[in-house]
SEKOL-258096 format. One record per residue: residue in three letters; residue number from 1; x, y, z of N, C-alpha, C in turn. Coordinates in nm, 4 decimals. Layout:
BEGIN
> resn, resi, n.xx, n.yy, n.zz, ca.xx, ca.yy, ca.zz, c.xx, c.yy, c.zz
> ALA, NUM, X, Y, Z, X, Y, Z, X, Y, Z
...
END
This chain:
BEGIN
> resn, resi, n.xx, n.yy, n.zz, ca.xx, ca.yy, ca.zz, c.xx, c.yy, c.zz
> UNK, 1, 0.1136, -0.1375, -0.0372, 0.0037, -0.0038, 0.0155, 0.0504, 0.1123, 0.0114
> UNK, 2, 0.0484, 0.2384, -0.0900, 0.1457, 0.3403, -0.1047, 0.0929, 0.4668, -0.0165
> UNK, 3, 0.2274, 0.5057, 0.0299, 0.1510, 0.5979, 0.1667, 0.0504, 0.6726, 0.1305
> UNK, 4, 0.0277, 0.7168, 0.0144, -0.0713, 0.8086, -0.0493, -0.2174, 0.7236, 0.0002
> UNK, 5, -0.2239, 0.6215, -0.0247, -0.3415, 0.5540, 0.0124, -0.3738, 0.5088, 0.1486
> UNK, 6, -0.2605, 0.4314, 0.2274, -0.2223, 0.4756, 0.3382, -0.3071, 0.5301, 0.4228
> UNK, 7, -0.2423, 0.7205, 0.4032, -0.2741, 0.8426, 0.4631, -0.4600, 0.8649, 0.4647
> UNK, 8, -0.5079, 0.8185, 0.3009, -0.6727, 0.8321, 0.3319, -0.7246, 0.7193, 0.4044
> UNK, 9, -0.6692, 0.5674, 0.4025, -0.7066, 0.4924, 0.5343, -0.7031, 0.5914, 0.6219
> UNK, 10, -0.5846, 0.6420, 0.7149, -0.6065, 0.7264, 0.8519, -0.7066, 0.8037, 0.8481
> UNK, 11, -0.7335, 0.8961, 0.7274, -0.7830, 0.9899, 0.7509, -0.9815, 0.9637, 0.8215
> UNK, 12, -0.9709, 0.8475, 0.6956, -1.1275, 0.8036, 0.7034, -1.1282, 0.7541, 0.8995
> UNK, 13, -1.0320, 0.7032, 0.9003, -1.0782, 0.6345, 1.0681, -1.0454, 0.7888, 1.1567
> UNK, 14, -0.9539, 0.8776, 1.0968, -0.9491, 0.9847, 1.1737, -1.1061, 1.0280, 1.2248
> UNK, 15, -1.1527, 1.0731, 1.1043, -1.3100, 1.1649, 1.1057, -1.4119, 1.0342, 1.1773
> UNK, 16, -1.3586, 0.9069, 1.1959, -1.4622, 0.8205, 1.2377, -1.4514, 0.8197, 1.4043
> UNK, 17, -1.3534, 0.8843, 1.4197, -1.3089, 0.8949, 1.5830, -1.2971, 1.0500, 1.6026
> UNK, 18, -1.3038, 1.1148, 1.5638, -1.3281, 1.2584, 1.5574, -1.2487, 1.3394, 1.6014
> UNK, 19, -1.0706, 1.2526, 1.5793, -0.9881, 1.3258, 1.6209, -0.9783, 1.4208, 1.5480
> UNK, 20, -0.9634, 1.5646, 1.5731, -0.9555, 1.6816, 1.4983, -0.8124, 1.6915, 1.4504
> UNK, 21, -0.7023, 1.6722, 1.5473, -0.5605, 1.7108, 1.5241, -0.4877, 1.5992, 1.4814
> UNK, 22, -0.5605, 1.4753, 1.4890, -0.4732, 1.3790, 1.3729, -0.5514, 1.4072, 1.2478
> UNK, 23, -0.6622, 1.4476, 1.2173, -0.7374, 1.4696, 1.0712, -0.6126, 1.5688, 1.0304
> UNK, 24, -0.6067, 1.7127, 1.0990, -0.5362, 1.8208, 1.0300, -0.4069, 1.7604, 0.9539
> UNK, 25, -0.3539, 1.6857, 1.0941, -0.2045, 1.6542, 1.0154, -0.2360, 1.5584, 0.9193
> UNK, 26, -0.3167, 1.4710, 0.9350, -0.2693, 1.3710, 0.7569, -0.3631, 1.4454, 0.6647
> UNK, 27, -0.4730, 1.5523, 0.6679, -0.4272, 1.6100, 0.5531, -0.3564, 1.6859, 0.5291
> UNK, 28, -0.2797, 1.7766, 0.6266, -0.1083, 1.8362, 0.5551, -0.0879, 1.7379, 0.4632
> UNK, 29, -0.0412, 1.6403, 0.5012, 0.0673, 1.5119, 0.4366, 0.0282, 1.4964, 0.3250
> UNK, 30, -0.1319, 1.4577, 0.2988, -0.1999, 1.3924, 0.1737, -0.1947, 1.5377, 0.0549
> UNK, 31, -0.2065, 1.6398, 0.1713, -0.2053, 1.8088, 0.0763, -0.0320, 1.8348, -0.0105
> UNK, 32, 0.0660, 1.7724, 0.0585, 0.2029, 1.8103, 0.0285, 0.2031, 1.6745, -0.0749
> UNK, 33, 0.1636, 1.5628, -0.0629, 0.1599, 1.4495, -0.1565, 0.0964, 1.4675, -0.2610
> UNK, 34, -0.0126, 1.5231, -0.2538, -0.1485, 1.6195, -0.3979, -0.0591, 1.6799, -0.4354
> UNK, 35, 0.0112, 1.7666, -0.3758, 0.0993, 1.9122, -0.4698, 0.2312, 1.8513, -0.5389
> UNK, 36, 0.3207, 1.7647, -0.4944, 0.4000, 1.7069, -0.5232, 0.3738, 1.6784, -0.6417
> UNK, 37, 0.2267, 1.5922, -0.6590, 0.1849, 1.4976, -0.8012, 0.1772, 1.5882, -0.8812
> UNK, 38, 0.1002, 1.7227, -0.8753, 0.0808, 1.7672, -0.9977, 0.1707, 1.8912, -1.0598
> UNK, 39, 0.2918, 1.8103, -1.0046, 0.4283, 1.8871, -1.0355, 0.4548, 1.8463, -1.1361
> UNK, 40, 0.4100, 1.7735, -1.2067, 0.4351, 1.6977, -1.3504, 0.4749, 1.5301, -1.3342
> UNK, 41, 0.4800, 1.4699, -1.2514, 0.4696, 1.3333, -1.1560, 0.3193, 1.2302, -1.2528
> UNK, 42, 0.3725, 1.1533, -1.3736, 0.2743, 1.1326, -1.3932, 0.2098, 0.9560, -1.3356
> UNK, 43, 0.3227, 0.9096, -1.2739, 0.2688, 0.7823, -1.2577, 0.2690, 0.7694, -1.0650
> UNK, 44, 0.2633, 0.9734, -1.0272, 0.2731, 0.9556, -0.8784, 0.4419, 1.0164, -0.8433
> UNK, 45, 0.4341, 0.9395, -0.7081, 0.5154, 0.9505, -0.7031, 0.6496, 0.8741, -0.6147
> UNK, 46, 0.7955, 0.8574, -0.5275, 0.8064, 0.7497, -0.5622, 0.8400, 0.7402, -0.4187
> UNK, 47, 0.8591, 0.6558, -0.3565, 0.9288, 0.6100, -0.2243, 0.9752, 0.7031, -0.1181
> UNK, 48, 1.0973, 0.7066, -0.1969, 1.1795, 0.8387, -0.1724, 1.1764, 0.9848, -0.1661
> UNK, 49, 1.0627, 1.0154, -0.2899, 1.0058, 1.1337, -0.2585, 0.9025, 1.1411, -0.1619
> UNK, 50, 0.8193, 1.0501, -0.1471, 0.7518, 1.0581, -0.0121, 0.8186, 1.0884, 0.1229
> UNK, 51, 0.9284, 1.0081, 0.1332, 1.0398, 1.0651, 0.2309, 1.0571, 1.1580, 0.2112
> UNK, 52, 1.1022, 1.2365, 0.1258, 1.1992, 1.3702, 0.1677, 1.0353, 1.4452, 0.2007
> UNK, 53, 0.9696, 1.4520, 0.1784, 0.8384, 1.5254, 0.2174, 0.7870, 1.4928, 0.3162
> UNK, 54, 0.8035, 1.4122, 0.3461, 0.7537, 1.3785, 0.5327, 0.8457, 1.4230, 0.6107
> UNK, 55, 1.0175, 1.4167, 0.5972, 1.0798, 1.4448, 0.6638, 1.0612, 1.6112, 0.6394
> UNK, 56, 1.0533, 1.6453, 0.5192, 1.0784, 1.8276, 0.5325, 0.9591, 1.8428, 0.6218
> UNK, 57, 0.8483, 1.7719, 0.5566, 0.7264, 1.8885, 0.7057, 0.7524, 1.8540, 0.8499
> UNK, 58, 0.8179, 1.7129, 0.8978, 0.8355, 1.7331, 1.0397, 0.9494, 1.7777, 1.0607
> UNK, 59, 1.0184, 1.7998, 0.9888, 1.1732, 1.9440, 1.0056, 1.0740, 2.1046, 1.0051
> UNK, 60, 0.9983, 2.0990, 0.9084, 0.9304, 2.2403, 0.9558, 0.8313, 2.2579, 1.0993
> UNK, 61, 0.7719, 2.1436, 1.1434, 0.7040, 2.1589, 1.2392, 0.8026, 2.1705, 1.3121
> UNK, 62, 0.9012, 2.0758, 1.3901, 1.0245, 2.0961, 1.4888, 1.0137, 2.2462, 1.4810
> UNK, 63, 1.0782, 2.3428, 1.3643, 1.1171, 2.4226, 1.3941, 1.0337, 2.5453, 1.4082
> UNK, 64, 0.8800, 2.5559, 1.3751, 0.7186, 2.5846, 1.4202, 0.7490, 2.5611, 1.5399
> UNK, 65, 0.7252, 2.4690, 1.6172, 0.7280, 2.4651, 1.7506, 0.8396, 2.5491, 1.8447
> UNK, 66, 0.9469, 2.5200, 1.7825, 1.0750, 2.6033, 1.8487, 1.0322, 2.7830, 1.8342
> UNK, 67, 0.9877, 2.8323, 1.7197, 0.9798, 2.9523, 1.7438, 0.8774, 2.9945, 1.8230
> UNK, 68, 0.7202, 2.9183, 1.8702, 0.6480, 2.9356, 1.9021, 0.6271, 2.9738, 2.0552
> UNK, 69, 0.7532, 2.8598, 2.0995, 0.7812, 2.8399, 2.2652, 0.8682, 2.9733, 2.2933
> UNK, 70, 0.9478, 3.0543, 2.1797, 1.0494, 3.1386, 2.2479, 0.9636, 3.2500, 2.2604
> UNK, 71, 0.8716, 3.2422, 2.1804, 0.7162, 3.3361, 2.1682, 0.6639, 3.3626, 2.2788
> UNK, 72, 0.6443, 3.2279, 2.3352, 0.5427, 3.1892, 2.4545, 0.4256, 3.1558, 2.4303
> UNK, 73, 0.3969, 3.1006, 2.2957, 0.2947, 3.0666, 2.2387, 0.2718, 2.9531, 2.2444
> UNK, 74, 0.2381, 2.9160, 2.4005, 0.2754, 2.7253, 2.3922, 0.1311, 2.6609, 2.3092
> UNK, 75, 0.0203, 2.7405, 2.3141, -0.0867, 2.6615, 2.1805, -0.0747, 2.6427, 2.0830
> UNK, 76, -0.0270, 2.7431, 2.0210, 0.0359, 2.7261, 1.8731, 0.1506, 2.6138, 1.8792
> UNK, 77, 0.2563, 2.5966, 1.9955, 0.3349, 2.5267, 1.9812, 0.3223, 2.3443, 2.0024
> UNK, 78, 0.1665, 2.3645, 2.0871, 0.1458, 2.2294, 2.0768, 0.0882, 2.1498, 1.9790
> UNK, 79, 0.0237, 2.2551, 1.9042, -0.0368, 2.1999, 1.7461, 0.0355, 2.1040, 1.7035
> UNK, 80, 0.1764, 2.2584, 1.6986, 0.2469, 2.1869, 1.5721, 0.3329, 2.0524, 1.6466
> UNK, 81, 0.3777, 2.0251, 1.7256, 0.4237, 1.8978, 1.8121, 0.3704, 1.7668, 1.7655
> UNK, 82, 0.1839, 1.7824, 1.7694, 0.0996, 1.7113, 1.8096, 0.0917, 1.6647, 1.6705
> UNK, 83, 0.0793, 1.7379, 1.5283, 0.1217, 1.6863, 1.3950, 0.2690, 1.6434, 1.3690
> UNK, 84, 0.3745, 1.6751, 1.4367, 0.4910, 1.6254, 1.4538, 0.4731, 1.4856, 1.4461
> UNK, 85, 0.3617, 1.4627, 1.5542, 0.4024, 1.2932, 1.6417, 0.3063, 1.2278, 1.4922
> UNK, 86, 0.2335, 1.2646, 1.4829, 0.1533, 1.2089, 1.3276, 0.2040, 1.1632, 1.2540
> UNK, 87, 0.3601, 1.2648, 1.1904, 0.3768, 1.2598, 1.0960, 0.5186, 1.1996, 1.1023
> UNK, 88, 0.5935, 1.1726, 1.2294, 0.6737, 1.0779, 1.2521, 0.6242, 0.9549, 1.2270
> UNK, 89, 0.4891, 0.9155, 1.2657, 0.4614, 0.7875, 1.2612, 0.4712, 0.6842, 1.0878
> UNK, 90, 0.4539, 0.7862, 0.9880, 0.5136, 0.7565, 0.8766, 0.6741, 0.7408, 0.8281
> UNK, 91, 0.7566, 0.7999, 0.9309, 0.8995, 0.8308, 0.8650, 0.9267, 0.6839, 0.9467
> UNK, 92, 1.0274, 0.6447, 0.8851, 1.1294, 0.5041, 0.9692, 1.1876, 0.5828, 1.0511
> UNK, 93, 1.1998, 0.4864, 1.1736, 1.2710, 0.4808, 1.3102, 1.3711, 0.5492, 1.2982
> UNK, 94, 1.4283, 0.7090, 1.3445, 1.5248, 0.7477, 1.3786, 1.6043, 0.7288, 1.4512
> UNK, 95, 1.7342, 0.7178, 1.4033, 1.8923, 0.6493, 1.4206, 1.8935, 0.7032, 1.5984
> UNK, 96, 1.9529, 0.6960, 1.6671, 1.9528, 0.7423, 1.8605, 2.1283, 0.7493, 1.8241
> UNK, 97, 2.2112, 0.8724, 1.8512, 2.3211, 0.9419, 1.8805, 2.3998, 0.8106, 1.7837
> UNK, 98, 2.4474, 0.6762, 1.9148, 2.5379, 0.5848, 1.8797, 2.5360, 0.5005, 1.7686
> UNK, 99, 2.3695, 0.4890, 1.7588, 2.4015, 0.4251, 1.5614, 2.4439, 0.5010, 1.5130
> UNK, 100, 2.3763, 0.6475, 1.4984, 2.4563, 0.7220, 1.3864, 2.5853, 0.7286, 1.4096
> UNK, 101, 2.6555, 0.6946, 1.5112, 2.7903, 0.7238, 1.5207, 2.8629, 0.5663, 1.4541
> UNK, 102, 2.8069, 0.4644, 1.5215, 2.8129, 0.3686, 1.4619, 2.8280, 0.3596, 1.2579
> UNK, 103, 2.7072, 0.3724, 1.1857, 2.7092, 0.4212, 1.0583, 2.7497, 0.4833, 1.0097
> UNK, 104, 2.8424, 0.6265, 1.0273, 2.8837, 0.7092, 0.9685, 3.0097, 0.6440, 0.9997
> UNK, 105, 3.0965, 0.5878, 1.1330, 3.1843, 0.4913, 1.1306, 3.2712, 0.3970, 0.9642
> UNK, 106, 3.1498, 0.2743, 0.9903, 3.1385, 0.2348, 0.8651, 3.1800, 0.3152, 0.7353
> UNK, 107, 3.0659, 0.3847, 0.7401, 3.1043, 0.5172, 0.6182, 3.2065, 0.5188, 0.5381
> UNK, 108, 3.2374, 0.5900, 0.6489, 3.3745, 0.6725, 0.7061, 3.4989, 0.5433, 0.5967
> UNK, 109, 3.5098, 0.4442, 0.6737, 3.5679, 0.3602, 0.6717, 3.5762, 0.2990, 0.4877
> UNK, 110, 3.4365, 0.2905, 0.4669, 3.4312, 0.2661, 0.3269, 3.4418, 0.3817, 0.1975
> UNK, 111, 3.4652, 0.4933, 0.2686, 3.5077, 0.5540, 0.1601, 3.6617, 0.6244, 0.1477
> UNK, 112, 3.6830, 0.5518, 0.3184, 3.8422, 0.6305, 0.2991, 3.9368, 0.7237, 0.3627
> UNK, 113, 3.8203, 0.8303, 0.3919, 3.8541, 0.8958, 0.4464, 3.9199, 0.9477, 0.5409
> UNK, 114, 4.0077, 1.0203, 0.5651, 4.1126, 1.0672, 0.6958, 4.1006, 1.1686, 0.7292
> UNK, 115, 4.0752, 1.3050, 0.6755, 4.0426, 1.3764, 0.7613, 3.9199, 1.5111, 0.7286
> UNK, 116, 3.9368, 1.6030, 0.7610, 3.8420, 1.7104, 0.7246, 3.7993, 1.7138, 0.5790
> UNK, 117, 3.8848, 1.7457, 0.5487, 3.8926, 1.7663, 0.3520, 3.8093, 1.6369, 0.3171
> UNK, 118, 3.8013, 1.5356, 0.3874, 3.7293, 1.4306, 0.3116, 3.5557, 1.4400, 0.3155
> UNK, 119, 3.5549, 1.5662, 0.3776, 3.4368, 1.5629, 0.4780, 3.2765, 1.5442, 0.3471
> UNK, 120, 3.3248, 1.6175, 0.2313, 3.2109, 1.6472, 0.0938, 3.1872, 1.4973, 0.0644
> UNK, 121, 3.2733, 1.3945, 0.0482, 3.2671, 1.2980, 0.0015, 3.2052, 1.1905, 0.1084
> UNK, 122, 3.2356, 1.2169, 0.2310, 3.1582, 1.1352, 0.3219, 2.9925, 1.1853, 0.3789
> UNK, 123, 2.9805, 1.3216, 0.3480, 2.8388, 1.3597, 0.3280, 2.7560, 1.3028, 0.2469
> UNK, 124, 2.8007, 1.3235, 0.1543, 2.7326, 1.2314, -0.0267, 2.6948, 1.1024, 0.0148
> UNK, 125, 2.7262, 0.9873, 0.0261, 2.7213, 0.8700, 0.0926, 2.6247, 0.8667, 0.2126
> UNK, 126, 2.6868, 0.9324, 0.3124, 2.5746, 0.9229, 0.4251, 2.4212, 0.9520, 0.3783
> UNK, 127, 2.4455, 1.0741, 0.3279, 2.2779, 1.1198, 0.3449, 2.2098, 1.1004, 0.2494
> UNK, 128, 2.2610, 0.9900, 0.1273, 2.1909, 0.9056, 0.0706, 2.1501, 0.7651, 0.1627
> UNK, 129, 2.2125, 0.7443, 0.2467, 2.2064, 0.6071, 0.2697, 2.1393, 0.6030, 0.4546
> UNK, 130, 2.1602, 0.7400, 0.4622, 2.1041, 0.7804, 0.6124, 1.9604, 0.8546, 0.5929
> UNK, 131, 1.8825, 0.8412, 0.4318, 1.7598, 0.9633, 0.4827, 1.6757, 0.8997, 0.5431
> UNK, 132, 1.6011, 0.9830, 0.5731, 1.4598, 0.9786, 0.6781, 1.5468, 0.8948, 0.7924
> UNK, 133, 1.6376, 0.9129, 0.8403, 1.6700, 0.7904, 0.9387, 1.7687, 0.8982, 1.0572
> UNK, 134, 1.7738, 1.0140, 1.0096, 1.8898, 1.0570, 1.0331, 1.8529, 1.2107, 0.9887
> UNK, 135, 1.8578, 1.3162, 1.0546, 1.8654, 1.4953, 1.0335, 2.0192, 1.5330, 0.9980
> UNK, 136, 1.9720, 1.5691, 0.8596, 2.1370, 1.6273, 0.7901, 2.2006, 1.6991, 0.8954
> UNK, 137, 2.1735, 1.8246, 0.9675, 2.2368, 1.8800, 1.0756, 2.2979, 1.7510, 1.1582
> UNK, 138, 2.2720, 1.6513, 1.2185, 2.3011, 1.5568, 1.3423, 2.3893, 1.4641, 1.2072
> UNK, 139, 2.3907, 1.4890, 1.1319, 2.4944, 1.4027, 1.0454, 2.6166, 1.4753, 1.0223
> UNK, 140, 2.5755, 1.6239, 1.0019, 2.7274, 1.6949, 0.9405, 2.7457, 1.6798, 1.0658
> UNK, 141, 2.7339, 1.7630, 1.1882, 2.8053, 1.7416, 1.3446, 2.8795, 1.6188, 1.3472
> UNK, 142, 2.8466, 1.5005, 1.3257, 2.9041, 1.3633, 1.3522, 2.9980, 1.3595, 1.2810
> UNK, 143, 2.9695, 1.4159, 1.1727, 3.0850, 1.3644, 1.0508, 3.1981, 1.4627, 1.0814
> UNK, 144, 3.1725, 1.6068, 1.0965, 3.2911, 1.6778, 1.1587, 3.3658, 1.6204, 1.3457
> UNK, 145, 3.2798, 1.5709, 1.3795, 3.3299, 1.5423, 1.4985, 3.4272, 1.4209, 1.4507
> UNK, 146, 3.4081, 1.3134, 1.4075, 3.4631, 1.1823, 1.4020, 3.5994, 1.1944, 1.2611
> UNK, 147, 3.5534, 1.3064, 1.2009, 3.7092, 1.3837, 1.0768, 3.7883, 1.4487, 1.1391
> UNK, 148, 3.7807, 1.5299, 1.2274, 3.8195, 1.6026, 1.3022, 3.9359, 1.5734, 1.3923
END
């Protein structure tokens, strides 16, 4: 079952259970998928593109929640965090710091990187291999640390 079909089924369930927060988040995800499909993808969008959309949406929700919290708008921050929680259900499990470090050590060995000058080489492989499972900022920070 594609992500779009899965989301549509979840929307129906959320409507039946009258869960407004979940319904709003699911509709936002469906909207993202439909927008991407109308950009010219005749056969729909690939799983990789779906993953990118969800990752981007999750990142936006996190950043918005942080801004709202800084502005003492906890009501809006809670809405963003509730949507984030729903979006994360459809993302692969995120790597914790130790798992990320282990994966990056393997990638560094595979690429033969020896210092900070090889960061681009490592990042190219790491971002593809760890897509959706780790944030780009976290990957970048850990690569810098490991290559230093």
